[in-house]
Backbone of each chain as nested JSON, in Angstrom:
{
  "chains": [
    {"id": "A", "residues": [
      {"number": 1, "name": "MET", "atoms": {"N": [-30.346, -14.894, -80.192], "CA": [-31.365, -14.134, -80.95], "C": [-30.92, -13.962, -82.388]}},
      {"number": 2, "name": "ALA", "atoms": {"N": [-31.823, -14.19, -83.309], "CA": [-31.488, -14.079, -84.732], "C": [-31.292, -12.624, -85.143]}},
      {"number": 3, "name": "GLU", "atoms": {"N": [-30.445, -12.421, -86.116], "CA": [-30.301, -11.082, -86.715], "C": [-31.585, -10.736, -87.469]}},
      {"number": 4, "name": "PRO", "atoms": {"N": [-31.987, -9.505, -87.453], "CA": [-33.16, -9.17, -88.256], "C": [-32.852, -9.34, -89.738]}},
      {"number": 5, "name": "THR", "atoms": {"N": [-33.775, -9.902, -90.463], "CA": [-33.581, -10.022, -91.901], "C": [-33.887, -8.677, -92.548]}},
      {"number": 6, "name": "ASP", "atoms": {"N": [-33.563, -8.539, -93.837], "CA": [-33.894, -7.313, -94.563], "C": [-35.4, -7.074, -94.579]}},
      {"number": 7, "name": "ALA", "atoms": {"N": [-36.156, -8.174, -94.761], "CA": [-37.622, -8.041, -94.803], "C": [-38.141, -7.47, -93.488]}},
      {"number": 8, "name": "ASN", "atoms": {"N": [-37.575, -7.973, -92.364], "CA": [-38.002, -7.452, -91.066], "C": [-37.687, -5.969, -90.911]}},
      {"number": 9, "name": "ASP", "atoms": {"N": [-36.495, -5.573, -91.381], "CA": [-36.12, -4.159, -91.319], "C": [-37.122, -3.314, -92.08]}},
      {"number": 10, "name": "THR", "atoms": {"N": [-37.508, -3.814, -93.261], "CA": [-38.446, -3.072, -94.093], "C": [-39.812, -2.989, -93.425]}},
      {"number": 11, "name": "ASP", "atoms": {"N": [-40.263, -4.133, -92.875], "CA": [-41.535, -4.133, -92.159], "C": [-41.502, -3.126, -91.018]}},
      {"number": 12, "name": "GLN", "atoms": {"N": [-40.394, -3.115, -90.316], "CA": [-40.244, -2.229, -89.164], "C": [-40.284, -0.769, -89.615]}},
      {"number": 13, "name": "ARG", "atoms": {"N": [-39.651, -0.48, -90.737], "CA": [-39.64, 0.897, -91.236], "C": [-41.046, 1.341, -91.61]}},
      {"number": 14, "name": "LEU", "atoms": {"N": [-41.771, 0.43, -92.276], "CA": [-43.155, 0.737, -92.637], "C": [-43.999, 0.966, -91.387]}},
      {"number": 15, "name": "ARG", "atoms": {"N": [-43.797, 0.078, -90.387], "CA": [-44.568, 0.211, -89.145], "C": [-44.31, 1.559, -88.473]}},
      {"number": 16, "name": "LEU", "atoms": {"N": [-43.055, 1.973, -88.45], "CA": [-42.713, 3.243, -87.805], "C": [-43.329, 4.426, -88.544]}},
      {"number": 17, "name": "LEU", "atoms": {"N": [-43.325, 4.359, -89.856], "CA": [-43.927, 5.438, -90.65], "C": [-45.437, 5.509, -90.377]}},
      {"number": 18, "name": "ILE", "atoms": {"N": [-46.078, 4.343, -90.393], "CA": [-47.532, 4.284, -90.128], "C": [-47.835, 4.828, -88.726]}},
      {"number": 19, "name": "GLU", "atoms": {"N": [-47.005, 4.446, -87.769], "CA": [-47.25, 4.898, -86.394], "C": [-47.05, 6.401, -86.246]}},
      {"number": 20, "name": "ARG", "atoms": {"N": [-46.097, 6.951, -87.0], "CA": [-45.922, 8.421, -86.972], "C": [-47.168, 9.103, -87.523]}},
      {"number": 21, "name": "VAL", "atoms": {"N": [-47.686, 8.57, -88.636], "CA": [-48.92, 9.144, -89.2], "C": [-50.043, 9.059, -88.165]}},
      {"number": 22, "name": "GLU", "atoms": {"N": [-50.148, 7.905, -87.507], "CA": [-51.236, 7.714, -86.547], "C": [-51.141, 8.694, -85.372]}},
      {"number": 23, "name": "ARG", "atoms": {"N": [-49.922, 8.913, -84.896], "CA": [-49.762, 9.878, -83.802], "C": [-50.166, 11.279, -84.257]}},
      {"number": 24, "name": "LEU", "atoms": {"N": [-49.746, 11.638, -85.471], "CA": [-50.083, 12.971, -85.992], "C": [-51.588, 13.105, -86.234]}},
      {"number": 25, "name": "GLU", "atoms": {"N": [-52.209, 12.017, -86.697], "CA": [-53.662, 12.048, -86.902], "C": [-54.385, 12.254, -85.563]}},
      {"number": 26, "name": "GLU", "atoms": {"N": [-53.874, 11.595, -84.516], "CA": [-54.433, 11.774, -83.173], "C": [-54.331, 13.242, -82.739]}},
      {"number": 27, "name": "GLU", "atoms": {"N": [-53.148, 13.806, -83.002], "CA": [-52.874, 15.197, -82.636], "C": [-53.845, 16.124, -83.375]}},
      {"number": 28, "name": "LYS", "atoms": {"N": [-54.046, 15.838, -84.664], "CA": [-54.944, 16.661, -85.478], "C": [-56.371, 16.566, -84.953]}},
      {"number": 29, "name": "LYS", "atoms": {"N": [-56.759, 15.345, -84.565], "CA": [-58.094, 15.148, -84.015], "C": [-58.244, 15.914, -82.698]}},
      {"number": 30, "name": "GLY", "atoms": {"N": [-57.187, 15.886, -81.872], "CA": [-57.219, 16.617, -80.604], "C": [-57.424, 18.104, -80.834]}},
      {"number": 31, "name": "THR", "atoms": {"N": [-56.715, 18.642, -81.824], "CA": [-56.836, 20.07, -82.126], "C": [-58.233, 20.388, -82.652]}},
      {"number": 32, "name": "ALA", "atoms": {"N": [-58.766, 19.489, -83.51], "CA": [-60.124, 19.691, -84.028], "C": [-61.125, 19.699, -82.866]}},
      {"number": 33, "name": "ASP", "atoms": {"N": [-60.903, 18.822, -81.87], "CA": [-61.777, 18.803, -80.697], "C": [-61.668, 20.109, -79.919]}},
      {"number": 34, "name": "ASP", "atoms": {"N": [-60.433, 20.632, -79.798], "CA": [-60.239, 21.906, -79.1], "C": [-60.996, 23.03, -79.806]}},
      {"number": 35, "name": "ILE", "atoms": {"N": [-60.965, 23.01, -81.148], "CA": [-61.68, 24.034, -81.919], "C": [-63.177, 23.93, -81.634]}},
      {"number": 36, "name": "ARG", "atoms": {"N": [-63.686, 22.695, -81.633], "CA": [-65.096, 22.489, -81.341], "C": [-65.437, 23.036, -79.94]}},
      {"number": 37, "name": "ASP", "atoms": {"N": [-64.509, 22.826, -78.977], "CA": [-64.739, 23.322, -77.62], "C": [-64.827, 24.841, -77.586]}},
      {"number": 38, "name": "VAL", "atoms": {"N": [-63.962, 25.518, -78.36], "CA": [-64.006, 26.991, -78.363], "C": [-65.349, 27.473, -78.907]}},
      {"number": 39, "name": "TYR", "atoms": {"N": [-65.818, 26.837, -79.98], "CA": [-67.117, 27.226, -80.535], "C": [-68.241, 26.954, -79.532]}},
      {"number": 40, "name": "ALA", "atoms": {"N": [-68.14, 25.835, -78.812], "CA": [-69.162, 25.511, -77.809], "C": [-69.16, 26.567, -76.707]}},
      {"number": 41, "name": "GLU", "atoms": {"N": [-67.962, 26.983, -76.31], "CA": [-67.833, 28.018, -75.283], "C": [-68.437, 29.334, -75.789]}},
      {"number": 42, "name": "ALA", "atoms": {"N": [-68.154, 29.662, -77.047], "CA": [-68.679, 30.893, -77.646], "C": [-70.205, 30.851, -77.673]}},
      {"number": 43, "name": "LYS", "atoms": {"N": [-70.741, 29.69, -78.055], "CA": [-72.187, 29.52, -78.118], "C": [-72.805, 29.694, -76.727]}},
      {"number": 44, "name": "ALA", "atoms": {"N": [-72.1, 29.148, -75.724], "CA": [-72.607, 29.213, -74.351], "C": [-72.719, 30.648, -73.856]}},
      {"number": 45, "name": "VAL", "atoms": {"N": [-71.873, 31.567, -74.373], "CA": [-71.972, 32.971, -73.953], "C": [-72.746, 33.798, -74.978]}},
      {"number": 46, "name": "GLY", "atoms": {"N": [-73.419, 33.116, -75.919], "CA": [-74.37, 33.829, -76.764], "C": [-73.957, 34.106, -78.194]}},
      {"number": 47, "name": "TYR", "atoms": {"N": [-72.744, 33.669, -78.602], "CA": [-72.35, 33.918, -79.992], "C": [-72.87, 32.827, -80.914]}},
      {"number": 48, "name": "ASP", "atoms": {"N": [-73.013, 33.173, -82.175], "CA": [-73.486, 32.235, -83.19], "C": [-72.27, 31.581, -83.847]}},
      {"number": 49, "name": "ALA", "atoms": {"N": [-72.106, 30.281, -83.629], "CA": [-70.9, 29.576, -84.081], "C": [-70.778, 29.584, -85.606]}},
      {"number": 50, "name": "LYS", "atoms": {"N": [-71.919, 29.483, -86.287], "CA": [-71.895, 29.447, -87.743], "C": [-71.359, 30.773, -88.305]}},
      {"number": 51, "name": "ILE", "atoms": {"N": [-71.818, 31.865, -87.719], "CA": [-71.335, 33.187, -88.158], "C": [-69.853, 33.341, -87.816]}},
      {"number": 52, "name": "MET", "atoms": {"N": [-69.439, 32.843, -86.641], "CA": [-68.019, 32.921, -86.273], "C": [-67.149, 32.178, -87.288]}},
      {"number": 53, "name": "ARG", "atoms": {"N": [-67.636, 31.022, -87.753], "CA": [-66.87, 30.268, -88.755], "C": [-66.725, 31.085, -90.043]}},
      {"number": 54, "name": "GLN", "atoms": {"N": [-67.774, 31.822, -90.371], "CA": [-67.695, 32.685, -91.551], "C": [-66.654, 33.781, -91.347]}},
      {"number": 55, "name": "ILE", "atoms": {"N": [-66.63, 34.339, -90.127], "CA": [-65.66, 35.402, -89.817], "C": [-64.231, 34.868, -89.926]}},
      {"number": 56, "name": "VAL", "atoms": {"N": [-64.012, 33.66, -89.376], "CA": [-62.677, 33.053, -89.452], "C": [-62.264, 32.899, -90.913]}},
      {"number": 57, "name": "ARG", "atoms": {"N": [-63.21, 32.47, -91.738], "CA": [-62.932, 32.292, -93.165], "C": [-62.628, 33.633, -93.831]}},
      {"number": 58, "name": "LEU", "atoms": {"N": [-63.412, 34.662, -93.499], "CA": [-63.216, 35.988, -94.107], "C": [-61.878, 36.593, -93.692]}},
      {"number": 59, "name": "ARG", "atoms": {"N": [-61.495, 36.423, -92.406], "CA": [-60.237, 36.994, -91.918], "C": [-59.026, 36.312, -92.547]}},
      {"number": 60, "name": "LYS", "atoms": {"N": [-59.229, 35.075, -93.025], "CA": [-58.122, 34.333, -93.636], "C": [-57.831, 34.857, -95.046]}},
      {"number": 61, "name": "MET", "atoms": {"N": [-58.831, 35.515, -95.654], "CA": [-58.675, 35.975, -97.031], "C": [-57.913, 37.297, -97.097]}},
      {"number": 62, "name": "LYS", "atoms": {"N": [-57.221, 37.521, -98.222], "CA": [-56.628, 38.838, -98.472], "C": [-57.772, 39.834, -98.658]}},
      {"number": 63, "name": "PRO", "atoms": {"N": [-57.619, 41.071, -98.132], "CA": [-58.701, 42.053, -98.22], "C": [-59.244, 42.208, -99.638]}},
      {"number": 64, "name": "ASP", "atoms": {"N": [-58.36, 42.266, -100.638], "CA": [-58.828, 42.402, -102.026], "C": [-59.697, 41.217, -102.443]}},
      {"number": 65, "name": "ASP", "atoms": {"N": [-59.242, 40.022, -102.102], "CA": [-60.007, 38.817, -102.437], "C": [-61.36, 38.827, -101.733]}},
      {"number": 66, "name": "ARG", "atoms": {"N": [-61.333, 39.265, -100.473], "CA": [-62.574, 39.303, -99.708], "C": [-63.561, 40.28, -100.343]}},
      {"number": 67, "name": "ARG", "atoms": {"N": [-63.054, 41.471, -100.692], "CA": [-63.946, 42.471, -101.298], "C": [-64.486, 41.977, -102.634]}},
      {"number": 68, "name": "GLU", "atoms": {"N": [-63.636, 41.307, -103.4], "CA": [-64.098, 40.792, -104.686], "C": [-65.2, 39.752, -104.477]}},
      {"number": 69, "name": "MET", "atoms": {"N": [-64.935, 38.836, -103.52], "CA": [-65.934, 37.803, -103.247], "C": [-67.253, 38.423, -102.809]}},
      {"number": 70, "name": "GLU", "atoms": {"N": [-67.161, 39.45, -101.942], "CA": [-68.383, 40.09, -101.454], "C": [-69.141, 40.792, -102.584]}},
      {"number": 71, "name": "ALA", "atoms": {"N": [-68.389, 41.386, -103.512], "CA": [-69.028, 42.064, -104.646], "C": [-69.764, 41.049, -105.525]}},
      {"number": 72, "name": "ILE", "atoms": {"N": [-69.089, 39.92, -105.785], "CA": [-69.718, 38.879, -106.612], "C": [-70.952, 38.317, -105.897]}},
      {"number": 73, "name": "LEU", "atoms": {"N": [-70.792, 38.082, -104.593], "CA": [-71.916, 37.58, -103.792], "C": [-73.113, 38.526, -103.907]}},
      {"number": 74, "name": "ASP", "atoms": {"N": [-72.862, 39.852, -103.805], "CA": [-73.939, 40.834, -103.924], "C": [-74.607, 40.745, -105.294]}},
      {"number": 75, "name": "THR", "atoms": {"N": [-73.786, 40.584, -106.333], "CA": [-74.337, 40.472, -107.69], "C": [-75.269, 39.267, -107.79]}},
      {"number": 76, "name": "TYR", "atoms": {"N": [-74.797, 38.133, -107.288], "CA": [-75.6, 36.916, -107.352], "C": [-76.88, 37.067, -106.526]}},
      {"number": 77, "name": "LYS", "atoms": {"N": [-76.742, 37.704, -105.349], "CA": [-77.92, 37.906, -104.495], "C": [-78.963, 38.755, -105.218]}},
      {"number": 78, "name": "SER", "atoms": {"N": [-78.503, 39.835, -105.86], "CA": [-79.432, 40.685, -106.627], "C": [-80.105, 39.871, -107.718]}},
      {"number": 79, "name": "ALA", "atoms": {"N": [-79.284, 39.096, -108.442], "CA": [-79.816, 38.306, -109.554], "C": [-80.911, 37.354, -109.094]}},
      {"number": 80, "name": "LEU", "atoms": {"N": [-80.797, 36.891, -107.855], "CA": [-81.757, 35.911, -107.348], "C": [-82.792, 36.529, -106.413]}},
      {"number": 81, "name": "GLY", "atoms": {"N": [-82.826, 37.866, -106.399], "CA": [-83.844, 38.554, -105.606], "C": [-83.676, 38.413, -104.106]}},
      {"number": 82, "name": "LEU", "atoms": {"N": [-82.429, 38.13, -103.647], "CA": [-82.17, 38.093, -102.204], "C": [-81.768, 39.493, -101.77]}},
      {"number": 83, "name": "GLY", "atoms": {"N": [-82.757, 40.367, -101.712], "CA": [-82.499, 41.78, -101.399], "C": [-81.908, 41.915, -100.029]}}
    ]},
    {"id": "B", "residues": [
      {"number": 1, "name": "MET", "atoms": {"N": [-57.84, 57.921, -69.518], "CA": [-58.301, 56.852, -70.415], "C": [-59.722, 56.463, -70.058]}},
      {"number": 2, "name": "ALA", "atoms": {"N": [-60.559, 56.318, -71.047], "CA": [-61.967, 55.983, -70.811], "C": [-62.096, 54.545, -70.323]}},
      {"number": 3, "name": "GLU", "atoms": {"N": [-63.096, 54.332, -69.49], "CA": [-63.435, 52.963, -69.099], "C": [-63.963, 52.22, -70.327]}},
      {"number": 4, "name": "PRO", "atoms": {"N": [-63.671, 50.944, -70.445], "CA": [-64.265, 50.223, -71.56], "C": [-65.783, 50.149, -71.374]}},
      {"number": 5, "name": "THR", "atoms": {"N": [-66.481, 50.31, -72.444], "CA": [-67.94, 50.153, -72.361], "C": [-68.27, 48.669, -72.401]}},
      {"number": 6, "name": "ASP", "atoms": {"N": [-69.495, 48.314, -72.133], "CA": [-69.926, 46.921, -72.235], "C": [-69.72, 46.396, -73.649]}},
      {"number": 7, "name": "ALA", "atoms": {"N": [-70.039, 47.253, -74.632], "CA": [-69.893, 46.853, -76.033], "C": [-68.44, 46.492, -76.331]}},
      {"number": 8, "name": "ASN", "atoms": {"N": [-67.504, 47.304, -75.807], "CA": [-66.09, 47.01, -76.032], "C": [-65.674, 45.696, -75.389]}},
      {"number": 9, "name": "ASP", "atoms": {"N": [-66.186, 45.448, -74.183], "CA": [-65.881, 44.183, -73.514], "C": [-66.35, 43.002, -74.367]}},
      {"number": 10, "name": "THR", "atoms": {"N": [-67.545, 43.166, -74.916], "CA": [-68.119, 42.096, -75.725], "C": [-67.304, 41.897, -76.998]}},
      {"number": 11, "name": "ASP", "atoms": {"N": [-66.956, 43.011, -77.652], "CA": [-66.125, 42.926, -78.858], "C": [-64.814, 42.221, -78.543]}},
      {"number": 12, "name": "GLN", "atoms": {"N": [-64.228, 42.559, -77.398], "CA": [-62.948, 41.974, -77.014], "C": [-63.103, 40.476, -76.771]}},
      {"number": 13, "name": "ARG", "atoms": {"N": [-64.207, 40.092, -76.156], "CA": [-64.425, 38.669, -75.883], "C": [-64.564, 37.89, -77.188]}},
      {"number": 14, "name": "LEU", "atoms": {"N": [-65.303, 38.471, -78.123], "CA": [-65.472, 37.829, -79.431], "C": [-64.122, 37.707, -80.137]}},
      {"number": 15, "name": "ARG", "atoms": {"N": [-63.331, 38.803, -80.074], "CA": [-62.019, 38.792, -80.731], "C": [-61.121, 37.691, -80.166]}},
      {"number": 16, "name": "LEU", "atoms": {"N": [-61.141, 37.546, -78.833], "CA": [-60.294, 36.527, -78.204], "C": [-60.728, 35.118, -78.612]}},
      {"number": 17, "name": "LEU", "atoms": {"N": [-62.028, 34.898, -78.695], "CA": [-62.524, 33.585, -79.1], "C": [-62.097, 33.288, -80.543]}},
      {"number": 18, "name": "ILE", "atoms": {"N": [-62.27, 34.273, -81.424], "CA": [-61.881, 34.104, -82.833], "C": [-60.381, 33.823, -82.921]}},
      {"number": 19, "name": "GLU", "atoms": {"N": [-59.594, 34.557, -82.14], "CA": [-58.142, 34.365, -82.209], "C": [-57.722, 32.989, -81.68]}},
      {"number": 20, "name": "ARG", "atoms": {"N": [-58.447, 32.486, -80.689], "CA": [-58.154, 31.119, -80.212], "C": [-58.431, 30.11, -81.325]}},
      {"number": 21, "name": "VAL", "atoms": {"N": [-59.564, 30.282, -81.996], "CA": [-59.885, 29.388, -83.112], "C": [-58.779, 29.477, -84.163]}},
      {"number": 22, "name": "GLU", "atoms": {"N": [-58.348, 30.681, -84.476], "CA": [-57.34, 30.865, -85.526], "C": [-56.015, 30.193, -85.162]}},
      {"number": 23, "name": "ARG", "atoms": {"N": [-55.613, 30.314, -83.895], "CA": [-54.374, 29.646, -83.469], "C": [-54.51, 28.135, -83.604]}},
      {"number": 24, "name": "LEU", "atoms": {"N": [-55.666, 27.609, -83.189], "CA": [-55.883, 26.164, -83.274], "C": [-55.942, 25.704, -84.733]}},
      {"number": 25, "name": "GLU", "atoms": {"N": [-56.535, 26.51, -85.596], "CA": [-56.588, 26.165, -87.033], "C": [-55.166, 26.116, -87.609]}},
      {"number": 26, "name": "GLU", "atoms": {"N": [-54.321, 27.055, -87.186], "CA": [-52.919, 27.057, -87.613], "C": [-52.229, 25.766, -87.19]}},
      {"number": 27, "name": "GLU", "atoms": {"N": [-52.484, 25.401, -85.913], "CA": [-51.895, 24.194, -85.335], "C": [-52.343, 22.96, -86.129]}},
      {"number": 28, "name": "LYS", "atoms": {"N": [-53.633, 22.93, -86.459], "CA": [-54.179, 21.788, -87.202], "C": [-53.542, 21.711, -88.579]}},
      {"number": 29, "name": "LYS", "atoms": {"N": [-53.368, 22.888, -89.205], "CA": [-52.743, 22.936, -90.515], "C": [-51.28, 22.455, -90.426]}},
      {"number": 30, "name": "GLY", "atoms": {"N": [-50.584, 22.861, -89.358], "CA": [-49.204, 22.421, -89.161], "C": [-49.114, 20.912, -89.055]}},
      {"number": 31, "name": "THR", "atoms": {"N": [-50.053, 20.322, -88.312], "CA": [-50.064, 18.864, -88.156], "C": [-50.376, 18.185, -89.482]}},
      {"number": 32, "name": "ALA", "atoms": {"N": [-51.319, 18.749, -90.232], "CA": [-51.653, 18.183, -91.546], "C": [-50.414, 18.23, -92.455]}},
      {"number": 33, "name": "ASP", "atoms": {"N": [-49.639, 19.326, -92.361], "CA": [-48.405, 19.427, -93.148], "C": [-47.401, 18.354, -92.719]}},
      {"number": 34, "name": "ASP", "atoms": {"N": [-47.311, 18.116, -91.41], "CA": [-46.403, 17.08, -90.897], "C": [-46.801, 15.708, -91.446]}},
      {"number": 35, "name": "ILE", "atoms": {"N": [-48.118, 15.458, -91.487], "CA": [-48.599, 14.18, -92.013], "C": [-48.194, 14.043, -93.478]}},
      {"number": 36, "name": "ARG", "atoms": {"N": [-48.385, 15.12, -94.236], "CA": [-48.001, 15.103, -95.643], "C": [-46.493, 14.807, -95.771]}},
      {"number": 37, "name": "ASP", "atoms": {"N": [-45.684, 15.389, -94.868], "CA": [-44.237, 15.153, -94.898], "C": [-43.895, 13.689, -94.665]}},
      {"number": 38, "name": "VAL", "atoms": {"N": [-44.603, 13.039, -93.726], "CA": [-44.319, 11.627, -93.451], "C": [-44.633, 10.792, -94.695]}},
      {"number": 39, "name": "TYR", "atoms": {"N": [-45.762, 11.073, -95.344], "CA": [-46.105, 10.335, -96.567], "C": [-45.065, 10.587, -97.662]}},
      {"number": 40, "name": "ALA", "atoms": {"N": [-44.584, 11.831, -97.751], "CA": [-43.564, 12.151, -98.761], "C": [-42.289, 11.363, -98.485]}},
      {"number": 41, "name": "GLU", "atoms": {"N": [-41.933, 11.288, -97.196], "CA": [-40.748, 10.537, -96.786], "C": [-40.923, 9.053, -97.132]}},
      {"number": 42, "name": "ALA", "atoms": {"N": [-42.115, 8.527, -96.852], "CA": [-42.411, 7.114, -97.143], "C": [-42.297, 6.852, -98.646]}},
      {"number": 43, "name": "LYS", "atoms": {"N": [-42.842, 7.782, -99.422], "CA": [-42.797, 7.656, -100.872], "C": [-41.349, 7.663, -101.358]}},
      {"number": 44, "name": "ALA", "atoms": {"N": [-40.541, 8.522, -100.738], "CA": [-39.134, 8.652, -101.134], "C": [-38.356, 7.355, -100.916]}},
      {"number": 45, "name": "VAL", "atoms": {"N": [-38.776, 6.54, -99.922], "CA": [-38.086, 5.271, -99.7], "C": [-38.845, 4.101, -100.343]}},
      {"number": 46, "name": "GLY", "atoms": {"N": [-39.842, 4.424, -101.197], "CA": [-40.432, 3.389, -102.028], "C": [-41.805, 2.887, -101.64]}},
      {"number": 47, "name": "TYR", "atoms": {"N": [-42.406, 3.454, -100.568], "CA": [-43.758, 3.009, -100.208], "C": [-44.805, 3.756, -101.014]}},
      {"number": 48, "name": "ASP", "atoms": {"N": [-45.974, 3.13, -101.145], "CA": [-47.099, 3.729, -101.859], "C": [-47.979, 4.459, -100.843]}},
      {"number": 49, "name": "ALA", "atoms": {"N": [-48.04, 5.785, -100.967], "CA": [-48.727, 6.599, -99.961], "C": [-50.23, 6.312, -99.925]}},
      {"number": 50, "name": "LYS", "atoms": {"N": [-50.794, 6.033, -101.093], "CA": [-52.238, 5.779, -101.152], "C": [-52.588, 4.499, -100.375]}},
      {"number": 51, "name": "ILE", "atoms": {"N": [-51.753, 3.474, -100.557], "CA": [-51.983, 2.219, -99.826], "C": [-51.765, 2.44, -98.327]}},
      {"number": 52, "name": "MET", "atoms": {"N": [-50.751, 3.24, -97.978], "CA": [-50.512, 3.52, -96.565], "C": [-51.727, 4.196, -95.929]}},
      {"number": 53, "name": "ARG", "atoms": {"N": [-52.355, 5.116, -96.672], "CA": [-53.563, 5.776, -96.139], "C": [-54.67, 4.754, -95.899]}},
      {"number": 54, "name": "GLN", "atoms": {"N": [-54.751, 3.755, -96.791], "CA": [-55.752, 2.696, -96.587], "C": [-55.437, 1.898, -95.329]}},
      {"number": 55, "name": "ILE", "atoms": {"N": [-54.145, 1.617, -95.128], "CA": [-53.733, 0.864, -93.936], "C": [-54.091, 1.633, -92.664]}},
      {"number": 56, "name": "VAL", "atoms": {"N": [-53.813, 2.938, -92.678], "CA": [-54.132, 3.766, -91.508], "C": [-55.628, 3.691, -91.212]}},
      {"number": 57, "name": "ARG", "atoms": {"N": [-56.426, 3.756, -92.285], "CA": [-57.878, 3.687, -92.122], "C": [-58.295, 2.314, -91.575]}},
      {"number": 58, "name": "LEU", "atoms": {"N": [-57.707, 1.237, -92.109], "CA": [-58.069, -0.117, -91.67], "C": [-57.672, -0.35, -90.212]}},
      {"number": 59, "name": "ARG", "atoms": {"N": [-56.495, 0.175, -89.808], "CA": [-56.025, -0.019, -88.43], "C": [-56.878, 0.735, -87.423]}},
      {"number": 60, "name": "LYS", "atoms": {"N": [-57.578, 1.776, -87.915], "CA": [-58.421, 2.574, -87.021], "C": [-59.735, 1.843, -86.706]}},
      {"number": 61, "name": "MET", "atoms": {"N": [-60.107, 0.892, -87.588], "CA": [-61.377, 0.2, -87.412], "C": [-61.272, -0.925, -86.387]}},
      {"number": 62, "name": "LYS", "atoms": {"N": [-62.407, -1.244, -85.728], "CA": [-62.456, -2.437, -84.881], "C": [-62.325, -3.649, -85.803]}},
      {"number": 63, "name": "PRO", "atoms": {"N": [-61.61, -4.727, -85.343], "CA": [-61.408, -5.891, -86.21], "C": [-62.712, -6.435, -86.796]}},
      {"number": 64, "name": "ASP", "atoms": {"N": [-63.773, -6.513, -85.973], "CA": [-65.061, -7.025, -86.482], "C": [-65.597, -6.132, -87.608]}},
      {"number": 65, "name": "ASP", "atoms": {"N": [-65.521, -4.828, -87.394], "CA": [-66.011, -3.888, -88.414], "C": [-65.189, -4.012, -89.694]}},
      {"number": 66, "name": "ARG", "atoms": {"N": [-63.886, -4.18, -89.502], "CA": [-63.003, -4.297, -90.663], "C": [-63.353, -5.55, -91.462]}},
      {"number": 67, "name": "ARG", "atoms": {"N": [-63.506, -6.678, -90.746], "CA": [-63.826, -7.934, -91.432], "C": [-65.173, -7.837, -92.142]}},
      {"number": 68, "name": "GLU", "atoms": {"N": [-66.134, -7.181, -91.493], "CA": [-67.451, -7.035, -92.112], "C": [-67.326, -6.196, -93.388]}},
      {"number": 69, "name": "MET", "atoms": {"N": [-66.578, -5.081, -93.281], "CA": [-66.409, -4.211, -94.438], "C": [-65.736, -4.959, -95.581]}},
      {"number": 70, "name": "GLU", "atoms": {"N": [-64.714, -5.768, -95.235], "CA": [-63.992, -6.505, -96.268], "C": [-64.885, -7.562, -96.939]}},
      {"number": 71, "name": "ALA", "atoms": {"N": [-65.777, -8.178, -96.132], "CA": [-66.695, -9.176, -96.693], "C": [-67.666, -8.511, -97.671]}},
      {"number": 72, "name": "ILE", "atoms": {"N": [-68.196, -7.359, -97.264], "CA": [-69.148, -6.645, -98.133], "C": [-68.433, -6.191, -99.4]}},
      {"number": 73, "name": "LEU", "atoms": {"N": [-67.209, -5.689, -99.219], "CA": [-66.408, -5.25, -100.37], "C": [-66.218, -6.401, -101.355]}},
      {"number": 74, "name": "ASP", "atoms": {"N": [-65.901, -7.604, -100.814], "CA": [-65.731, -8.785, -101.684], "C": [-67.017, -9.094, -102.442]}},
      {"number": 75, "name": "THR", "atoms": {"N": [-68.156, -9.004, -101.733], "CA": [-69.45, -9.266, -102.372], "C": [-69.675, -8.307, -103.536]}},
      {"number": 76, "name": "TYR", "atoms": {"N": [-69.448, -7.032, -103.276], "CA": [-69.656, -6.011, -104.329], "C": [-68.677, -6.233, -105.475]}},
      {"number": 77, "name": "LYS", "atoms": {"N": [-67.434, -6.597, -105.132], "CA": [-66.443, -6.834, -106.196], "C": [-66.887, -7.994, -107.087]}},
      {"number": 78, "name": "SER", "atoms": {"N": [-67.367, -9.087, -106.455], "CA": [-67.869, -10.238, -107.246], "C": [-69.017, -9.803, -108.119]}},
      {"number": 79, "name": "ALA", "atoms": {"N": [-69.954, -9.039, -107.538], "CA": [-71.143, -8.61, -108.275], "C": [-70.754, -7.811, -109.511]}},
      {"number": 80, "name": "LEU", "atoms": {"N": [-69.648, -7.095, -109.411], "CA": [-69.239, -6.237, -110.519], "C": [-68.105, -6.829, -111.329]}},
      {"number": 81, "name": "GLY", "atoms": {"N": [-67.842, -8.119, -111.089], "CA": [-66.84, -8.812, -111.897], "C": [-65.419, -8.326, -111.677]}},
      {"number": 82, "name": "LEU", "atoms": {"N": [-65.152, -7.737, -110.493], "CA": [-63.771, -7.353, -110.173], "C": [-63.114, -8.535, -109.478]}},
      {"number": 83, "name": "GLY", "atoms": {"N": [-62.816, -9.566, -110.274], "CA": [-62.264, -10.797, -109.709], "C": [-60.968, -10.54, -109.009]}}
    ]}
  ]
}
């Protein structure tokens, strides 16, 4: 059997890096599917998935940031007559 | 201790669903960070991360779809003088 050349080593290193990315991408897709399943389950028992996504987003924010955003949102709503 | 009311049960169910989503979102973010790390590692040993992302995308496609996309891309490139 021939010794691997430098080019082969490099190809192999690239292949391994690409395959690691691919495995991680698969994992990320699996988790995204799990998230979709939780929302589907929530919907099945009567919750509104769109509102839940908003709640997840709001809970991720710092309270000060959230309050500021809500204040600005109220200002814009008033400006546009969304009473 | 008071019995939980129906409203409390419902609130608790909503909270658990939201918390499951939040854990999964954390997990997804962790995986995305891992992917970024692999690209950083690849870059550190001399690979071009942008090209690697293209390779990952191309490897995900069915060969027929990939060849079709490449043919159309060539057509558009010719049309726009990207020899």
